[in-house]
PASEBA-1860 file (N, C-alpha, C; in nm, 3 decimals):
! residues 203
1> MEFASYLA> 0.083/-0.126/0.009/-0.008/-0.027/0.012/0.098/0.134/0.008 ~ 0.216/0.127/0.060/0.211/0.216/0.050/0.333/0.271/-0.076 ~ 0.385/0.171/-0.193/0.476/0.173/-0.271/0.334/0.196/-0.389 ~ 0.198/0.136/-0.338/0.119/0.210/-0.433/0.023/0.327/-0.396 ~ 0.055/0.417/-0.326/0.069/0.604/-0.305/0.156/0.649/-0.313 ~ 0.257/0.573/-0.292/0.378/0.677/-0.428/0.360/0.688/-0.553 ~ 0.262/0.528/-0.587/0.259/0.563/-0.712/0.154/0.636/-0.804 ~ 0.016/0.671/-0.669/-0.082/0.749/-0.719/-0.020/0.905/-0.687
9> GEKWSDHP> 0.096/0.949/-0.630/0.146/1.082/-0.674/0.157/1.129/-0.498 ~ 0.064/1.058/-0.413/0.032/1.080/-0.262/0.158/1.059/-0.168 ~ 0.137/1.147/-0.092/0.226/1.107/0.089/0.286/0.961/0.026 ~ 0.387/0.952/0.146/0.411/0.817/0.152/0.322/0.795/0.298 ~ 0.224/0.656/0.203/0.156/0.597/0.339/0.125/0.455/0.359 ~ 0.019/0.376/0.394/0.003/0.240/0.403/-0.177/0.312/0.381 ~ -0.180/0.392/0.423/-0.347/0.463/0.399/-0.345/0.518/0.297 ~ -0.262/0.497/0.190/-0.379/0.571/0.061/-0.533/0.602/0.074
17> ACTHPSLA> -0.466/0.712/-0.006/-0.673/0.800/-0.006/-0.756/0.720/-0.122 ~ -0.614/0.705/-0.247/-0.685/0.605/-0.364/-0.729/0.462/-0.357 ~ -0.723/0.414/-0.235/-0.778/0.221/-0.261/-0.878/0.270/-0.081 ~ -1.079/0.241/-0.117/-1.106/0.193/-0.080/-0.968/0.145/0.062 ~ -1.034/0.189/0.224/-1.013/0.126/0.312/-1.043/-0.020/0.357 ~ -1.130/-0.036/0.319/-1.150/-0.212/0.330/-1.053/-0.282/0.279 ~ -0.994/-0.241/0.143/-0.911/-0.366/0.090/-0.763/-0.271/0.083 ~ -0.760/-0.131/0.154/-0.584/-0.144/0.215/-0.586/-0.224/0.325
25> LLARLVND> -0.685/-0.202/0.387/-0.684/-0.329/0.603/-0.659/-0.443/0.484 ~ -0.703/-0.497/0.363/-0.705/-0.697/0.342/-0.541/-0.648/0.348 ~ -0.540/-0.589/0.199/-0.352/-0.596/0.127/-0.224/-0.575/0.208 ~ -0.317/-0.491/0.352/-0.230/-0.525/0.439/-0.156/-0.649/0.510 ~ -0.331/-0.647/0.589/-0.333/-0.781/0.607/-0.239/-0.915/0.551 ~ -0.236/-0.910/0.419/-0.192/-1.031/0.367/-0.049/-0.988/0.283 ~ -0.039/-0.869/0.287/0.151/-0.897/0.311/0.222/-0.891/0.411 ~ 0.156/-0.857/0.484/0.201/-0.876/0.595/0.224/-1.047/0.669
33> CTSDQYRS> 0.075/-1.147/0.637/0.119/-1.225/0.656/0.136/-1.360/0.547 ~ 0.179/-1.288/0.487/0.243/-1.397/0.280/0.384/-1.381/0.352 ~ 0.501/-1.505/0.334/0.553/-1.558/0.376/0.698/-1.460/0.299 ~ 0.827/-1.418/0.351/0.950/-1.338/0.317/0.974/-1.450/0.175 ~ 0.917/-1.530/0.102/1.029/-1.599/-0.058/0.876/-1.589/-0.101 ~ 0.745/-1.493/-0.088/0.666/-1.546/-0.161/0.615/-1.305/-0.139 ~ 0.590/-1.325/-0.088/0.554/-1.145/-0.091/0.606/-1.063/-0.169 ~ 0.675/-1.080/-0.264/0.762/-1.026/-0.414/0.631/-1.069/-0.567
41> ELADLIPS> 0.568/-1.153/-0.514/0.448/-1.157/-0.640/0.365/-1.114/-0.565 ~ 0.347/-1.072/-0.501/0.225/-0.925/-0.462/0.232/-0.848/-0.514 ~ 0.375/-0.826/-0.557/0.419/-0.689/-0.574/0.355/-0.589/-0.754 ~ 0.285/-0.762/-0.839/0.215/-0.748/-0.997/0.109/-0.689/-0.972 ~ 0.035/-0.654/-0.840/-0.084/-0.635/-0.758/-0.113/-0.506/-0.759 ~ 0.035/-0.454/-0.693/-0.019/-0.288/-0.673/-0.106/-0.197/-0.759 ~ -0.024/-0.209/-0.878/-0.124/-0.091/-0.998/-0.284/-0.075/-0.929 ~ -0.308/-0.257/-0.991/-0.456/-0.263/-0.963/-0.540/-0.218/-0.862
49> VIGVTSTD> -0.427/-0.167/-0.767/-0.526/-0.097/-0.639/-0.537/0.021/-0.624 ~ -0.423/0.127/-0.730/-0.521/0.236/-0.725/-0.656/0.302/-0.801 ~ -0.723/0.368/-0.714/-0.845/0.448/-0.789/-0.990/0.366/-0.754 ~ -0.883/0.201/-0.697/-1.019/0.232/-0.681/-1.099/0.138/-0.546 ~ -1.153/0.303/-0.530/-1.232/0.360/-0.373/-1.353/0.405/-0.420 ~ -1.422/0.373/-0.325/-1.566/0.430/-0.344/-1.617/0.501/-0.181 ~ -1.761/0.481/-0.150/-1.840/0.543/-0.036/-1.928/0.498/-0.089 ~ -1.952/0.368/-0.109/-2.097/0.280/-0.181/-2.056/0.217/-0.087
57> PRVELRVA> -2.133/0.148/0.041/-2.111/0.095/0.175/-2.145/-0.118/0.166 ~ -2.152/-0.133/-0.028/-2.152/-0.216/-0.043/-2.024/-0.332/-0.066 ~ -1.924/-0.262/-0.105/-1.807/-0.215/-0.144/-1.668/-0.305/0.039 ~ -1.750/-0.273/0.110/-1.724/-0.333/0.271/-1.768/-0.403/0.275 ~ -1.824/-0.453/0.265/-1.901/-0.614/0.267/-1.880/-0.666/0.179 ~ -1.884/-0.665/0.057/-1.848/-0.805/-0.071/-1.667/-0.842/0.009 ~ -1.598/-0.738/0.030/-1.438/-0.720/0.037/-1.476/-0.866/0.192 ~ -1.517/-0.858/0.308/-1.486/-0.884/0.408/-1.602/-1.044/0.385
65> LLAAISAL> -1.680/-1.094/0.289/-1.765/-1.130/0.252/-1.642/-1.233/0.200 ~ -1.600/-1.123/0.056/-1.516/-1.225/0.036/-1.379/-1.274/0.093 ~ -1.357/-1.229/0.163/-1.228/-1.283/0.318/-1.320/-1.352/0.373 ~ -1.418/-1.384/0.449/-1.485/-1.453/0.453/-1.515/-1.593/0.447 ~ -1.507/-1.563/0.335/-1.608/-1.735/0.244/-1.481/-1.833/0.219 ~ -1.351/-1.762/0.161/-1.187/-1.732/0.158/-1.196/-1.834/0.223 ~ -1.162/-1.782/0.384/-1.081/-1.842/0.513/-1.176/-1.945/0.617 ~ -1.335/-1.977/0.566/-1.448/-2.047/0.613/-1.363/-2.207/0.648
73> PVASEGRQ> -1.327/-2.219/0.481/-1.348/-2.415/0.475/-1.254/-2.418/0.557 ~ -1.119/-2.301/0.563/-0.886/-2.398/0.588/-0.915/-2.332/0.743 ~ -0.962/-2.269/0.755/-1.014/-2.174/0.945/-1.033/-2.248/1.062 ~ -0.954/-2.296/1.158/-0.953/-2.347/1.324/-1.104/-2.328/1.352 ~ -1.124/-2.388/1.412/-1.294/-2.458/1.478/-1.301/-2.303/1.478 ~ -1.232/-2.250/1.652/-1.301/-2.098/1.728/-1.328/-2.025/1.623 ~ -1.197/-2.002/1.481/-1.141/-1.894/1.421/-1.351/-1.914/1.258 ~ -1.348/-2.008/1.254/-1.444/-2.104/1.153/-1.679/-1.957/1.263
81> RALAVGIM> -1.606/-2.002/1.292/-1.761/-2.010/1.444/-1.796/-1.870/1.442 ~ -1.632/-1.795/1.489/-1.683/-1.582/1.402/-1.706/-1.557/1.296 ~ -1.670/-1.594/1.157/-1.652/-1.648/1.065/-1.770/-1.694/0.996 ~ -1.889/-1.738/1.063/-1.984/-1.768/0.997/-2.071/-1.652/1.079 ~ -2.059/-1.583/1.173/-2.152/-1.494/1.181/-2.178/-1.358/1.147 ~ -2.046/-1.384/1.143/-1.966/-1.215/1.047/-2.066/-1.297/0.858 ~ -2.022/-1.364/0.863/-2.147/-1.387/0.705/-2.242/-1.364/0.757 ~ -2.313/-1.404/0.803/-2.453/-1.383/0.866/-2.459/-1.253/0.807
89> AAQARLAE> -2.431/-1.178/0.941/-2.462/-1.044/0.944/-2.412/-0.923/0.784 ~ -2.307/-0.972/0.713/-2.259/-0.824/0.666/-2.361/-0.941/0.535 ~ -2.413/-1.059/0.493/-2.443/-1.122/0.395/-2.646/-1.045/0.451 ~ -2.649/-1.037/0.550/-2.797/-0.969/0.640/-2.793/-0.798/0.538 ~ -2.710/-0.819/0.598/-2.738/-0.615/0.606/-2.658/-0.605/0.406 ~ -2.580/-0.711/0.360/-2.594/-0.655/0.203/-2.697/-0.666/0.093 ~ -2.782/-0.728/0.174/-2.968/-0.788/0.121/-3.006/-0.642/0.125 ~ -2.982/-0.618/0.250/-3.087/-0.476/0.299/-3.021/-0.319/0.176
97> LEPADGSE> -2.900/-0.319/0.138/-2.875/-0.235/0.013/-2.890/-0.316/-0.080 ~ -2.902/-0.421/-0.194/-2.907/-0.463/-0.299/-2.970/-0.583/-0.287 ~ -3.056/-0.592/-0.299/-3.170/-0.742/-0.302/-3.159/-0.855/-0.397 ~ -3.141/-0.766/-0.498/-3.085/-0.845/-0.599/-2.983/-0.850/-0.618 ~ -2.885/-0.900/-0.477/-2.752/-0.867/-0.563/-2.743/-1.021/-0.609 ~ -2.626/-1.000/-0.691/-2.517/-1.155/-0.810/-2.517/-1.253/-0.699 ~ -2.594/-1.419/-0.793/-2.607/-1.511/-0.675/-2.453/-1.575/-0.662 ~ -2.373/-1.488/-0.777/-2.211/-1.586/-0.748/-2.160/-1.557/-0.596
105> LANGVASA> -2.242/-1.476/-0.517/-2.147/-1.404/-0.433/-2.223/-1.496/-0.324 ~ -2.391/-1.524/-0.301/-2.458/-1.604/-0.241/-2.419/-1.805/-0.298 ~ -2.383/-1.829/-0.396/-2.355/-1.955/-0.423/-2.200/-1.971/-0.315 ~ -2.132/-1.883/-0.322/-1.984/-1.852/-0.240/-1.978/-1.862/-0.126 ~ -2.078/-1.841/-0.106/-2.133/-1.831/0.077/-2.234/-1.982/0.146 ~ -2.311/-2.033/0.015/-2.363/-2.169/0.068/-2.224/-2.280/0.016 ~ -2.081/-2.301/-0.086/-2.048/-2.330/-0.065/-1.977/-2.355/0.054 ~ -1.881/-2.231/0.118/-1.820/-2.173/0.196/-1.902/-2.333/0.323
113> FAQAPAAE> -1.988/-2.192/0.366/-2.165/-2.296/0.498/-2.119/-2.463/0.472 ~ -2.125/-2.499/0.279/-2.137/-2.664/0.305/-1.950/-2.753/0.363 ~ -1.866/-2.659/0.389/-1.804/-2.685/0.373/-1.720/-2.719/0.527 ~ -1.818/-2.637/0.623/-1.770/-2.625/0.820/-1.955/-2.619/0.871 ~ -2.026/-2.617/0.834/-2.138/-2.688/0.859/-2.205/-2.710/1.031 ~ -2.104/-2.722/1.092/-2.131/-2.733/1.241/-2.081/-2.585/1.286 ~ -2.015/-2.484/1.105/-1.993/-2.381/1.180/-2.127/-2.273/1.173 ~ -2.149/-2.329/1.044/-2.313/-2.242/1.021/-2.365/-2.261/1.107
121> QWAKKFSA> -2.403/-2.373/1.163/-2.542/-2.422/1.286/-2.446/-2.399/1.396 ~ -2.371/-2.400/1.439/-2.345/-2.290/1.541/-2.346/-2.141/1.588 ~ -2.369/-2.045/1.472/-2.367/-1.884/1.376/-2.482/-1.910/1.346 ~ -2.555/-2.011/1.367/-2.727/-1.997/1.388/-2.833/-1.922/1.462 ~ -2.787/-2.050/1.598/-2.827/-2.075/1.691/-2.759/-1.910/1.755 ~ -2.623/-1.889/1.750/-2.562/-1.735/1.771/-2.685/-1.675/1.746 ~ -2.669/-1.659/1.631/-2.714/-1.555/1.615/-2.889/-1.467/1.645 ~ -2.985/-1.659/1.669/-3.101/-1.644/1.688/-3.121/-1.506/1.882
129> EYRVDGHG> -2.970/-1.608/1.889/-2.986/-1.537/2.118/-2.960/-1.402/2.116 ~ -2.850/-1.398/2.001/-2.671/-1.325/2.026/-2.821/-1.175/1.898 ~ -2.894/-1.016/1.905/-2.880/-0.954/1.770/-2.760/-0.931/1.775 ~ -2.704/-0.952/1.633/-2.508/-0.861/1.567/-2.561/-0.793/1.544 ~ -2.525/-0.632/1.515/-2.538/-0.544/1.493/-2.529/-0.459/1.378 ~ -2.550/-0.508/1.279/-2.562/-0.434/1.131/-2.504/-0.308/1.051 ~ -2.526/-0.249/1.131/-2.582/-0.066/1.115/-2.432/0.018/1.209 ~ -2.462/0.192/1.146/-2.333/0.242/1.226/-2.242/0.232/1.216
137> RAVTRMIE> -2.192/0.237/1.322/-2.029/0.222/1.381/-2.011/0.101/1.381 ~ -2.064/0.007/1.430/-2.111/-0.125/1.402/-2.056/-0.201/1.275 ~ -2.057/-0.150/1.213/-2.079/-0.238/1.108/-1.880/-0.180/1.089 ~ -1.817/-0.102/1.093/-1.741/-0.058/1.060/-1.624/-0.188/1.156 ~ -1.641/-0.172/1.257/-1.592/-0.249/1.365/-1.588/-0.411/1.265 ~ -1.709/-0.450/1.256/-1.799/-0.574/1.211/-1.686/-0.663/1.071 ~ -1.733/-0.537/0.980/-1.615/-0.580/0.902/-1.465/-0.548/0.925 ~ -1.410/-0.498/0.967/-1.293/-0.472/1.058/-1.208/-0.628/1.075
145> SIIRTSVV> -1.305/-0.664/1.155/-1.295/-0.774/1.229/-1.257/-0.862/1.205 ~ -1.382/-0.895/1.103/-1.369/-0.994/0.948/-1.292/-1.001/0.866 ~ -1.207/-0.916/0.789/-1.140/-0.969/0.774/-0.963/-0.996/0.831 ~ -1.005/-0.921/0.922/-0.871/-0.972/0.997/-0.858/-1.105/1.043 ~ -0.995/-1.158/1.083/-0.997/-1.317/1.157/-0.982/-1.366/1.039 ~ -1.017/-1.307/0.910/-0.992/-1.400/0.779/-0.837/-1.430/0.695 ~ -0.825/-1.369/0.738/-0.629/-1.335/0.727/-0.564/-1.446/0.791 ~ -0.607/-1.412/0.881/-0.460/-1.477/0.959/-0.576/-1.587/1.015
153> GIANACTP> -0.657/-1.636/0.968/-0.722/-1.746/0.986/-0.620/-1.821/0.851 ~ -0.624/-1.783/0.773/-0.598/-1.847/0.608/-0.397/-1.937/0.637 ~ -0.360/-1.774/0.699/-0.254/-1.813/0.735/-0.189/-1.872/0.836 ~ -0.339/-1.889/0.905/-0.294/-2.023/1.027/-0.298/-2.127/1.004 ~ -0.362/-2.196/0.906/-0.474/-2.280/0.826/-0.348/-2.429/0.798 ~ -0.341/-2.488/0.814/-0.288/-2.612/0.816/-0.308/-2.709/0.705 ~ -0.266/-2.601/0.553/-0.299/-2.640/0.403/-0.126/-2.575/0.384 ~ -0.110/-2.647/0.305/0.034/-2.624/0.199/0.040/-2.525/0.126
161> DVNQRLRA> -0.100/-2.423/0.107/-0.116/-2.333/-0.045/-0.141/-2.193/0.071 ~ -0.053/-2.188/0.194/-0.116/-2.093/0.242/-0.040/-1.984/0.094 ~ 0.026/-1.927/0.149/0.052/-1.756/0.021/-0.045/-1.824/-0.091 ~ -0.090/-1.920/-0.137/-0.142/-1.882/-0.327/-0.229/-1.862/-0.277 ~ -0.344/-1.876/-0.136/-0.388/-1.862/-0.104/-0.522/-1.680/-0.069 ~ -0.365/-1.670/-0.042/-0.383/-1.514/-0.005/-0.335/-1.471/-0.074 ~ -0.232/-1.474/-0.210/-0.246/-1.356/-0.286/-0.402/-1.384/-0.389 ~ -0.457/-1.490/-0.418/-0.578/-1.581/-0.542/-0.669/-1.445/-0.442
169> LLRDVIED> -0.652/-1.493/-0.273/-0.755/-1.445/-0.212/-0.799/-1.239/-0.245 ~ -0.663/-1.236/-0.236/-0.678/-1.058/-0.279/-0.677/-0.946/-0.398 ~ -0.619/-1.092/-0.550/-0.719/-1.039/-0.666/-0.810/-1.079/-0.705 ~ -0.897/-1.177/-0.610/-1.068/-1.194/-0.606/-1.097/-1.063/-0.570 ~ -1.046/-0.991/-0.499/-1.176/-0.846/-0.352/-1.077/-0.706/-0.467 ~ -0.977/-0.692/-0.557/-0.999/-0.602/-0.628/-1.095/-0.650/-0.756 ~ -1.055/-0.716/-0.807/-1.157/-0.752/-0.948/-1.318/-0.704/-0.883 ~ -1.295/-0.755/-0.821/-1.485/-0.776/-0.719/-1.509/-0.645/-0.642
177> CRGTISRE> -1.382/-0.521/-0.616/-1.435/-0.427/-0.609/-1.490/-0.279/-0.790 ~ -1.352/-0.371/-0.814/-1.407/-0.241/-0.934/-1.488/-0.265/-1.057 ~ -1.552/-0.442/-1.001/-1.706/-0.463/-1.070/-1.761/-0.387/-0.961 ~ -1.768/-0.351/-0.876/-1.936/-0.336/-0.728/-1.885/-0.141/-0.789 ~ -1.800/-0.091/-0.763/-1.790/0.070/-0.789/-1.833/0.141/-0.975 ~ -1.852/0.012/-1.047/-1.872/0.026/-1.230/-2.009/0.027/-1.246 ~ -2.078/-0.062/-1.121/-2.228/-0.105/-1.128/-2.294/0.082/-1.029 ~ -2.199/0.128/-0.994/-2.242/0.219/-0.899/-2.341/0.307/-1.016
185> VTPTLEVT> -2.470/0.375/-0.956/-2.586/0.416/-0.946/-2.518/0.571/-1.001 ~ -2.509/0.664/-1.115/-2.481/0.779/-1.091/-2.594/0.820/-1.123 ~ -2.590/1.005/-1.070/-2.722/1.102/-1.142/-2.723/1.097/-1.281 ~ -2.843/1.112/-1.362/-2.854/1.125/-1.496/-2.969/1.294/-1.520 ~ -2.959/1.365/-1.568/-3.032/1.504/-1.562/-3.131/1.423/-1.718 ~ -3.238/1.388/-1.668/-3.391/1.402/-1.724/-3.445/1.491/-1.700 ~ -3.510/1.552/-1.852/-3.641/1.632/-1.849/-3.864/1.597/-1.812 ~ -3.846/1.626/-1.695/-3.975/1.567/-1.681/-4.070/1.665/-1.700
193> PQHHGVPT> -4.179/1.651/-1.714/-4.355/1.719/-1.752/-4.343/1.793/-1.619 ~ -4.365/1.807/-1.490/-4.408/1.866/-1.383/-4.245/1.988/-1.372 ~ -4.150/1.979/-1.410/-4.101/2.040/-1.395/-4.102/2.145/-1.543 ~ -4.189/2.141/-1.607/-4.223/2.250/-1.698/-4.074/2.292/-1.814 ~ -4.008/2.098/-1.807/-3.873/2.179/-1.906/-3.789/2.149/-1.849 ~ -3.805/2.169/-1.750/-3.614/2.231/-1.665/-3.575/2.098/-1.595 ~ -3.464/2.046/-1.657/-3.365/1.953/-1.648/-3.376/1.933/-1.503 ~ -3.359/1.786/-1.431/-3.412/1.801/-1.291/-3.338/1.640/-1.258
201> LTR> -3.175/1.606/-1.156/-3.137/1.507/-1.130/-3.248/1.405/-1.094 ~ -3.207/1.235/-1.145/-3.265/1.123/-1.058/-3.222/1.071/-1.080 ~ -3.233/0.992/-1.054/-3.166/0.833/-0.980/-3.203/0.688/-1.094
END
């Protein structure tokens, strides 16, 4: 992220304005958790995070969900439970913002839960007994927690391809962020009769 800030012409920082905060957090964690031997392989992803930013609340939710469904099948049992609860809360909030969300992400959630059915059942019971706040500042805290737990869960997993999984996660999230931002609704000028031919902003 520091090199991204440099390429973007910003002040040297690992929190550059040119990259969405949730994506930047994921990138920093992936970088820190990748072994020295493989860290250089992340370099080709640096240019692709520049300019990927938005105020669209869907972006951070999708970052968290993609991270969680990637980590859920390989994380330890304790982290699986936390991730399962986070997935349910984030997915519910995303459904409020975009009810017609694409099936690809929903299929990813279903696939992840299929590989960790015990965690899913535990999370359902937990969520029924304890309300998980998915609004306001709680959203930011929840998303940060999901992303951190996901990356650490992958990094500490008993699987030989940890570095490859981390890189694939970052690559996929960057692509998803770009796609989500490109689908943002933007205001357009439209002439409506009730305004007597005066252009008005509509969505």
